[in-house]
PDB file as gemmi writes it, atoms N, CA and C in Angstrom:
CRYST1    1.000    1.000    1.000  90.00  90.00  90.00 P 1                      
ATOM      1  N   UNK A   1      81.038  21.844-145.886  1.00  0.00           N  
ATOM      2  CA  UNK A   1      79.734  22.480-145.886  1.00  0.00           C  
ATOM      3  C   UNK A   1      78.912  21.889-144.748  1.00  0.00           C  
ATOM      4  N   UNK A   2      78.443  22.730-143.885  1.00  0.00           N  
ATOM      5  CA  UNK A   2      77.635  22.252-142.770  1.00  0.00           C  
ATOM      6  C   UNK A   2      76.161  22.515-143.069  1.00  0.00           C  
ATOM      7  N   UNK A   3      75.343  21.539-142.733  1.00  0.00           N  
ATOM      8  CA  UNK A   3      73.903  21.647-142.948  1.00  0.00           C  
ATOM      9  C   UNK A   3      73.228  21.507-141.593  1.00  0.00           C  
ATOM     10  N   UNK A   4      72.460  22.509-141.257  1.00  0.00           N  
ATOM     11  CA  UNK A   4      71.748  22.471-139.984  1.00  0.00           C  
ATOM     12  C   UNK A   4      70.300  22.020-140.224  1.00  0.00           C  
ATOM     13  N   UNK A   5      69.584  21.758-139.155  1.00  0.00           N  
ATOM     14  CA  UNK A   5      68.181  21.342-139.316  1.00  0.00           C  
ATOM     15  C   UNK A   5      67.326  22.353-140.070  1.00  0.00           C  
ATOM     16  N   UNK A   6      67.656  23.633-139.966  1.00  0.00           N  
ATOM     17  CA  UNK A   6      66.873  24.647-140.677  1.00  0.00           C  
ATOM     18  C   UNK A   6      67.007  24.475-142.191  1.00  0.00           C  
ATOM     19  N   UNK A   7      68.235  24.241-142.659  1.00  0.00           N  
ATOM     20  CA  UNK A   7      68.427  24.024-144.092  1.00  0.00           C  
ATOM     21  C   UNK A   7      67.711  22.754-144.549  1.00  0.00           C  
ATOM     22  N   UNK A   8      67.724  21.720-143.721  1.00  0.00           N  
ATOM     23  CA  UNK A   8      67.014  20.493-144.084  1.00  0.00           C  
ATOM     24  C   UNK A   8      65.516  20.725-144.180  1.00  0.00           C  
ATOM     25  N   UNK A   9      64.977  21.528-143.286  1.00  0.00           N  
ATOM     26  CA  UNK A   9      63.535  21.847-143.360  1.00  0.00           C  
ATOM     27  C   UNK A   9      63.211  22.616-144.629  1.00  0.00           C  
ATOM     28  N   UNK A  10      64.085  23.525-145.016  1.00  0.00           N  
ATOM     29  CA  UNK A  10      63.870  24.283-146.252  1.00  0.00           C  
ATOM     30  C   UNK A  10      63.902  23.346-147.448  1.00  0.00           C  
ATOM     31  N   UNK A  11      64.854  22.404-147.471  1.00  0.00           N  
ATOM     32  CA  UNK A  11      64.911  21.439-148.568  1.00  0.00           C  
ATOM     33  C   UNK A  11      63.658  20.563-148.613  1.00  0.00           C  
ATOM     34  N   UNK A  12      63.154  20.165-147.454  1.00  0.00           N  
ATOM     35  CA  UNK A  12      61.918  19.384-147.421  1.00  0.00           C  
ATOM     36  C   UNK A  12      60.727  20.192-147.940  1.00  0.00           C  
ATOM     37  N   UNK A  13      60.669  21.482-147.603  1.00  0.00           N  
ATOM     38  CA  UNK A  13      59.593  22.338-148.100  1.00  0.00           C  
ATOM     39  C   UNK A  13      59.672  22.463-149.619  1.00  0.00           C  
ATOM     40  N   UNK A  14      60.872  22.624-150.145  1.00  0.00           N  
ATOM     41  CA  UNK A  14      61.043  22.701-151.595  1.00  0.00           C  
ATOM     42  C   UNK A  14      60.640  21.376-152.237  1.00  0.00           C  
ATOM     43  N   UNK A  15      61.002  20.266-151.618  1.00  0.00           N  
ATOM     44  CA  UNK A  15      60.603  18.952-152.128  1.00  0.00           C  
ATOM     45  C   UNK A  15      59.099  18.770-152.138  1.00  0.00           C  
ATOM     46  N   UNK A  16      58.421  19.262-151.107  1.00  0.00           N  
ATOM     47  CA  UNK A  16      56.951  19.169-151.066  1.00  0.00           C  
ATOM     48  C   UNK A  16      56.312  19.976-152.179  1.00  0.00           C  
ATOM     49  N   UNK A  17      56.835  21.154-152.444  1.00  0.00           N  
ATOM     50  CA  UNK A  17      56.293  21.981-153.528  1.00  0.00           C  
ATOM     51  C   UNK A  17      56.536  21.302-154.870  1.00  0.00           C  
ATOM     52  N   UNK A  18      57.751  20.760-155.060  1.00  0.00           N  
ATOM     53  CA  UNK A  18      58.070  20.079-156.320  1.00  0.00           C  
ATOM     54  C   UNK A  18      57.214  18.831-156.501  1.00  0.00           C  
ATOM     55  N   UNK A  19      56.847  18.191-155.403  1.00  0.00           N  
ATOM     56  CA  UNK A  19      56.041  16.972-155.471  1.00  0.00           C  
ATOM     57  C   UNK A  19      54.666  17.241-156.083  1.00  0.00           C  
ATOM     58  N   UNK A  20      54.104  18.405-155.854  1.00  0.00           N  
ATOM     59  CA  UNK A  20      52.804  18.746-156.434  1.00  0.00           C  
ATOM     60  C   UNK A  20      52.876  18.837-157.949  1.00  0.00           C  
ATOM     61  N   UNK A  21      54.005  19.316-158.473  1.00  0.00           N  
ATOM     62  CA  UNK A  21      54.118  19.548-159.907  1.00  0.00           C  
ATOM     63  C   UNK A  21      54.688  18.358-160.673  1.00  0.00           C  
ATOM     64  N   UNK A  22      55.579  17.618-160.045  1.00  0.00           N  
ATOM     65  CA  UNK A  22      56.225  16.508-160.745  1.00  0.00           C  
ATOM     66  C   UNK A  22      56.589  15.419-159.739  1.00  0.00           C  
ATOM     67  N   UNK A  23      55.701  14.462-159.504  1.00  0.00           N  
ATOM     68  CA  UNK A  23      55.964  13.445-158.479  1.00  0.00           C  
ATOM     69  C   UNK A  23      56.978  12.381-158.912  1.00  0.00           C  
ATOM     70  N   UNK A  24      57.315  12.318-160.194  1.00  0.00           N  
ATOM     71  CA  UNK A  24      58.247  11.317-160.689  1.00  0.00           C  
ATOM     72  C   UNK A  24      59.508  12.005-161.220  1.00  0.00           C  
ATOM     73  N   UNK A  25      60.647  11.300-161.101  1.00  0.00           N  
ATOM     74  CA  UNK A  25      61.931  11.823-161.555  1.00  0.00           C  
ATOM     75  C   UNK A  25      62.569  10.783-162.464  1.00  0.00           C  
ATOM     76  N   UNK A  26      63.198  11.234-163.530  1.00  0.00           N  
ATOM     77  CA  UNK A  26      63.904  10.315-164.411  1.00  0.00           C  
ATOM     78  C   UNK A  26      65.402  10.438-164.179  1.00  0.00           C  
ATOM     79  N   UNK A  27      66.023   9.306-163.847  1.00  0.00           N  
ATOM     80  CA  UNK A  27      67.466   9.231-163.666  1.00  0.00           C  
ATOM     81  C   UNK A  27      67.996   8.048-164.456  1.00  0.00           C  
ATOM     82  N   UNK A  28      68.985   8.297-165.285  1.00  0.00           N  
ATOM     83  CA  UNK A  28      69.631   7.244-166.068  1.00  0.00           C  
ATOM     84  C   UNK A  28      68.620   6.408-166.856  1.00  0.00           C  
ATOM     85  N   UNK A  29      67.610   7.056-167.400  1.00  0.00           N  
ATOM     86  CA  UNK A  29      66.634   6.373-168.229  1.00  0.00           C  
ATOM     87  C   UNK A  29      65.540   5.636-167.481  1.00  0.00           C  
ATOM     88  N   UNK A  30      65.572   5.656-166.149  1.00  0.00           N  
ATOM     89  CA  UNK A  30      64.536   5.001-165.353  1.00  0.00           C  
ATOM     90  C   UNK A  30      63.724   6.043-164.610  1.00  0.00           C  
ATOM     91  N   UNK A  31      62.490   5.699-164.288  1.00  0.00           N  
ATOM     92  CA  UNK A  31      61.609   6.615-163.574  1.00  0.00           C  
ATOM     93  C   UNK A  31      61.490   6.183-162.121  1.00  0.00           C  
ATOM     94  N   UNK A  32      61.679   7.146-161.210  1.00  0.00           N  
ATOM     95  CA  UNK A  32      61.593   6.900-159.771  1.00  0.00           C  
ATOM     96  C   UNK A  32      60.697   7.948-159.140  1.00  0.00           C  
ATOM     97  N   UNK A  33      60.190   7.635-157.968  1.00  0.00           N  
ATOM     98  CA  UNK A  33      59.407   8.617-157.219  1.00  0.00           C  
ATOM     99  C   UNK A  33      60.352   9.658-156.627  1.00  0.00           C  
ATOM    100  N   UNK A  34      59.877  10.891-156.562  1.00  0.00           N  
ATOM    101  CA  UNK A  34      60.708  12.005-156.109  1.00  0.00           C  
ATOM    102  C   UNK A  34      61.241  11.770-154.704  1.00  0.00           C  
ATOM    103  N   UNK A  35      60.404  11.303-153.796  1.00  0.00           N  
ATOM    104  CA  UNK A  35      60.851  11.124-152.412  1.00  0.00           C  
ATOM    105  C   UNK A  35      61.778   9.923-152.257  1.00  0.00           C  
ATOM    106  N   UNK A  36      61.692   8.946-153.146  1.00  0.00           N  
ATOM    107  CA  UNK A  36      62.652   7.842-153.108  1.00  0.00           C  
ATOM    108  C   UNK A  36      64.049   8.352-153.449  1.00  0.00           C  
ATOM    109  N   UNK A  37      64.140   9.180-154.470  1.00  0.00           N  
ATOM    110  CA  UNK A  37      65.427   9.751-154.865  1.00  0.00           C  
ATOM    111  C   UNK A  37      65.934  10.696-153.777  1.00  0.00           C  
ATOM    112  N   UNK A  38      65.055  11.533-153.252  1.00  0.00           N  
ATOM    113  CA  UNK A  38      65.447  12.451-152.186  1.00  0.00           C  
ATOM    114  C   UNK A  38      65.882  11.725-150.922  1.00  0.00           C  
ATOM    115  N   UNK A  39      65.181  10.649-150.587  1.00  0.00           N  
ATOM    116  CA  UNK A  39      65.534   9.867-149.403  1.00  0.00           C  
ATOM    117  C   UNK A  39      66.882   9.187-149.559  1.00  0.00           C  
ATOM    118  N   UNK A  40      67.144   8.649-150.746  1.00  0.00           N  
ATOM    119  CA  UNK A  40      68.442   8.015-150.995  1.00  0.00           C  
ATOM    120  C   UNK A  40      69.566   9.048-150.917  1.00  0.00           C  
ATOM    121  N   UNK A  41      69.333  10.227-151.456  1.00  0.00           N  
ATOM    122  CA  UNK A  41      70.338  11.290-151.387  1.00  0.00           C  
ATOM    123  C   UNK A  41      70.548  11.733-149.942  1.00  0.00           C  
ATOM    124  N   UNK A  42      69.472  11.848-149.178  1.00  0.00           N  
ATOM    125  CA  UNK A  42      69.585  12.271-147.779  1.00  0.00           C  
ATOM    126  C   UNK A  42      70.346  11.241-146.950  1.00  0.00           C  
ATOM    127  N   UNK A  43      70.055   9.963-147.144  1.00  0.00           N  
ATOM    128  CA  UNK A  43      70.756   8.910-146.404  1.00  0.00           C  
ATOM    129  C   UNK A  43      72.244   8.930-146.735  1.00  0.00           C  
ATOM    130  N   UNK A  44      72.570   9.098-148.014  1.00  0.00           N  
ATOM    131  CA  UNK A  44      73.969   9.159-148.422  1.00  0.00           C  
ATOM    132  C   UNK A  44      74.675  10.356-147.799  1.00  0.00           C  
ATOM    133  N   UNK A  45      74.044  11.521-147.841  1.00  0.00           N  
ATOM    134  CA  UNK A  45      74.650  12.727-147.263  1.00  0.00           C  
ATOM    135  C   UNK A  45      74.819  12.599-145.752  1.00  0.00           C  
ATOM    136  N   UNK A  46      73.821  12.067-145.071  1.00  0.00           N  
ATOM    137  CA  UNK A  46      73.930  11.905-143.621  1.00  0.00           C  
ATOM    138  C   UNK A  46      75.017  10.901-143.254  1.00  0.00           C  
ATOM    139  N   UNK A  47      75.167   9.844-144.027  1.00  0.00           N  
ATOM    140  CA  UNK A  47      76.229   8.873-143.763  1.00  0.00           C  
ATOM    141  C   UNK A  47      77.603   9.508-143.959  1.00  0.00           C  
ATOM    142  N   UNK A  48      77.759  10.315-144.999  1.00  0.00           N  
ATOM    143  CA  UNK A  48      79.029  11.007-145.227  1.00  0.00           C  
ATOM    144  C   UNK A  48      79.332  12.011-144.117  1.00  0.00           C  
ATOM    145  N   UNK A  49      78.303  12.714-143.661  1.00  0.00           N  
ATOM    146  CA  UNK A  49      78.504  13.666-142.555  1.00  0.00           C  
ATOM    147  C   UNK A  49      78.891  12.924-141.278  1.00  0.00           C  
ATOM    148  N   UNK A  50      78.300  11.760-141.035  1.00  0.00           N  
ATOM    149  CA  UNK A  50      78.646  10.965-139.862  1.00  0.00           C  
ATOM    150  C   UNK A  50      80.096  10.514-139.919  1.00  0.00           C  
ATOM    151  N   UNK A  51      80.521  10.016-141.054  1.00  0.00           N  
ATOM    152  CA  UNK A  51      81.906   9.558-141.198  1.00  0.00           C  
ATOM    153  C   UNK A  51      82.876  10.725-140.999  1.00  0.00           C  
ATOM    154  N   UNK A  52      82.571  11.875-141.581  1.00  0.00           N  
ATOM    155  CA  UNK A  52      83.439  13.047-141.427  1.00  0.00           C  
ATOM    156  C   UNK A  52      83.520  13.482-139.967  1.00  0.00           C  
ATOM    157  N   UNK A  53      82.400  13.474-139.256  1.00  0.00           N  
ATOM    158  CA  UNK A  53      82.393  13.873-137.851  1.00  0.00           C  
ATOM    159  C   UNK A  53      83.171  12.885-136.992  1.00  0.00           C  
ATOM    160  N   UNK A  54      83.029  11.593-137.266  1.00  0.00           N  
ATOM    161  CA  UNK A  54      83.756  10.576-136.499  1.00  0.00           C  
ATOM    162  C   UNK A  54      85.259  10.746-136.693  1.00  0.00           C  
ATOM    163  N   UNK A  55      85.687  10.930-137.927  1.00  0.00           N  
ATOM    164  CA  UNK A  55      87.114  11.110-138.202  1.00  0.00           C  
ATOM    165  C   UNK A  55      87.619  12.390-137.544  1.00  0.00           C  
ATOM    166  N   UNK A  56      86.879  13.480-137.675  1.00  0.00           N  
ATOM    167  CA  UNK A  56      87.295  14.761-137.090  1.00  0.00           C  
ATOM    168  C   UNK A  56      87.420  14.658-135.574  1.00  0.00           C  
ATOM    169  N   UNK A  57      86.450  14.051-134.927  1.00  0.00           N  
ATOM    170  CA  UNK A  57      86.490  13.941-133.469  1.00  0.00           C  
ATOM    171  C   UNK A  57      87.555  12.963-132.991  1.00  0.00           C  
ATOM    172  N   UNK A  58      87.777  11.906-133.737  1.00  0.00           N  
ATOM    173  CA  UNK A  58      88.829  10.957-133.379  1.00  0.00           C  
ATOM    174  C   UNK A  58      90.196  11.627-133.440  1.00  0.00           C  
ATOM    175  N   UNK A  59      90.457  12.386-134.479  1.00  0.00           N  
ATOM    176  CA  UNK A  59      91.727  13.111-134.595  1.00  0.00           C  
ATOM    177  C   UNK A  59      91.850  14.136-133.475  1.00  0.00           C  
ATOM    178  N   UNK A  60      90.782  14.838-133.176  1.00  0.00           N  
ATOM    179  CA  UNK A  60      90.807  15.843-132.112  1.00  0.00           C  
ATOM    180  C   UNK A  60      91.099  15.197-130.758  1.00  0.00           C  
ATOM    181  N   UNK A  61      90.465  14.076-130.456  1.00  0.00           N  
ATOM    182  CA  UNK A  61      90.722  13.388-129.196  1.00  0.00           C  
ATOM    183  C   UNK A  61      92.133  12.819-129.139  1.00  0.00           C  
ATOM    184  N   UNK A  62      92.633  12.313-130.255  1.00  0.00           N  
ATOM    185  CA  UNK A  62      93.989  11.770-130.276  1.00  0.00           C  
ATOM    186  C   UNK A  62      95.002  12.873-130.001  1.00  0.00           C  
ATOM    187  N   UNK A  63      94.800  14.039-130.597  1.00  0.00           N  
ATOM    188  CA  UNK A  63      95.717  15.156-130.373  1.00  0.00           C  
ATOM    189  C   UNK A  63      95.635  15.678-128.935  1.00  0.00           C  
ATOM    190  N   UNK A  64      94.462  15.609-128.335  1.00  0.00           N  
ATOM    191  CA  UNK A  64      94.289  16.104-126.978  1.00  0.00           C  
ATOM    192  C   UNK A  64      94.950  15.181-125.951  1.00  0.00           C  
ATOM    193  N   UNK A  65      94.919  13.878-126.184  1.00  0.00           N  
ATOM    194  CA  UNK A  65      95.486  12.912-125.242  1.00  0.00           C  
ATOM    195  C   UNK A  65      96.338  11.905-125.991  1.00  0.00           C  
ATOM    196  N   UNK A  66      97.541  12.297-126.299  1.00  0.00           N  
ATOM    197  CA  UNK A  66      98.453  11.380-126.988  1.00  0.00           C  
ATOM    198  C   UNK A  66      98.904  10.292-126.019  1.00  0.00           C  
ATOM    199  N   UNK A  67      99.137   9.119-126.571  1.00  0.00           N  
ATOM    200  CA  UNK A  67      99.626   8.005-125.747  1.00  0.00           C  
ATOM    201  C   UNK A  67     101.093   8.244-125.409  1.00  0.00           C  
ATOM    202  N   UNK A  68     101.510   7.828-124.179  1.00  0.00           N  
ATOM    203  CA  UNK A  68     102.914   8.045-123.787  1.00  0.00           C  
ATOM    204  C   UNK A  68     103.884   7.190-124.579  1.00  0.00           C  
TER     205      UNK A  68                                                      
END                                                                             
């Protein structure tokens, strides 16, 4: 699944609207701020996308220039 900047902007807009109605989120019996949870999820997703891109490009470069 690819996420472009436009989809991220839409998610941020939805988060802003949700923030007006419910600024706190309950996860596993604890209460957290909505943007703290969203930020942690965003960092995790971006790190996973980075790892996937690095692996994909490394394989692509290896196939393009194999060692003799």
